N, C-alpha and C positions, 0 to 999 in steps of 0.2 A: 109253463110257469114252474119254477122250482119250489121246494118246500119253504124257502125264505121269502117267497112272494115276488121275486125279481124276475121280470120277463127277459129271457134271452141271455142271462148271465147268472152265475152263482152269487149269492149274497156274500159280501166281503166286508167284514167289520173294520178292516184297516182303512177303508175309504169313508167311513161314516162321518168323520169330522168335516171332510171336504164336501160331502153331500149335504150336510146340514148347513154349511156356510153358503153353498150355492143356492139352496132353497131360501134361506134367509135373505140373501142379497137380491134374489129375484123379487121377493115381496117389497123390499126396500126400493129397488129400482122402479117397480111399477107404481108405487105410491108417489115417488118423486116425479115420475113422468106425468102422472095424473094432476099433480098440483101445478106443474109447469103448463100443462095444457089448459088448466083453469085460470091461467093468467099470471101465475107467480114465476115468470121466466127468469127472475133475478136470484133464485135460490139454487145454489150448487148442491150436488149430491152430499158433499161433506157437511154443508150447512144443514141440509135436511136431516142427516144422520144425527146431528146434535139437537136440532129442534125436536125430533121425535123423543128425545130423552128428557125434555123439560116436563116436570110434573105439574099437576093441576094447581098446586099452591106455590109453584116456583121451585127452583133447584139451584143449589150453590154451584159455582163454577168448578170447583175442585171435584165435585161429584159428577158433573157433566163430563169433565175430562176423563175421569176414571171409567165411567160407563161407556164412553165412546172410544176408549182405549187410545187416547191422544194425550200429549203433554198439556199441562195447565196453560202454557203459553199459546199453544195451538188452539185450544178451546177458547182462550181469551180473544184471540184474533178473530175466530169465527163469530163469537158473540158480538165483538165490535162491529163486524160487517152486518150481522143480523139486526143489531140495534140501529145502525145507520139506515137500514132499509125498512125500519119500523116493524120488524117481526117480533122482536123481544124488547124488554126494558129491564133495567136493573133497579131493584127496589130494596129497601131495608128489610132485613130478616127480623120478623117480630120476636123470634126467640133469642136473638143475639144482635143488639143494635150496632155492633161493629161490623157484622157480616152483611153481605148483599146476596139477594136471590135473583136469578134470571127467570123472568116470567114471560109467557106468551102475551102478545098484544091482541087486540080484537082482530087485527089484520091476519095474524097467524091463526087465531082460533077459527076463522072462516075457512081455513084450509083443512082443518082436522077432519070434518065429515067427508071431504073430497078424497083424502088419503085413505080414510077408513073404508069408504065404499069400494075403492080399488082393491084394497087388501081383501075385503069380503068377496069380491069377484074372483080374485086369484084363488082364495081358499075354496070357493065353490068349484073351480076347475080341478083343484086337487081332490076334492070329495068325489067329483064325477070320475076321476081317474082311478082313485083308490077304492071307492065304495064307502058307504056309511060306516060299516063295521071297522074297516082298516083305518079310516080317518079318525074315528073315535079312539081306537087303540093307540094310534100315533100321538094324538093329543094327550091322552092319559099318560103315556110313557114320558112325554116331555114335561108334563106337570109333575110327575113323580121325580124326575131328575132335577127339577128346578131347585129343590132344597139344597142340593150339593153343587149346583153349577151357577147359580145366580146370587151373587153377594148383595144385590140391590132389591131382592124380592120383597 
């Protein structure tokens, strides 16, 4: 092991973005696979990515699009599909009667614990691989960076 903690290779900061993306996508794919195995075989990965960004009180379409890094038109198309499958509904925004919020339906809410359990299993594997101390440091580092990396925090 090197001083950077990487087994078999030197730590290379230039790869960090890709490594974070791969780790994040792995969690996303595992959560998606778990909900498909739980019976939600009609949810695509792109739809799941959007669903994961719907807040507990609903989220405006424009915000979903921005968070998912897709156009408003693409987000609208995905929400149309999710609404037809009864995973989301559009409701009036109580803070602005002209605006609409996308909210999870009961059907979608039933999938949240399934996805969360799979993510917890994956993070347990990460903890087993890294050890408690390194996992805690990794988490603390990401939390510290959130202020400058996450405009939706």
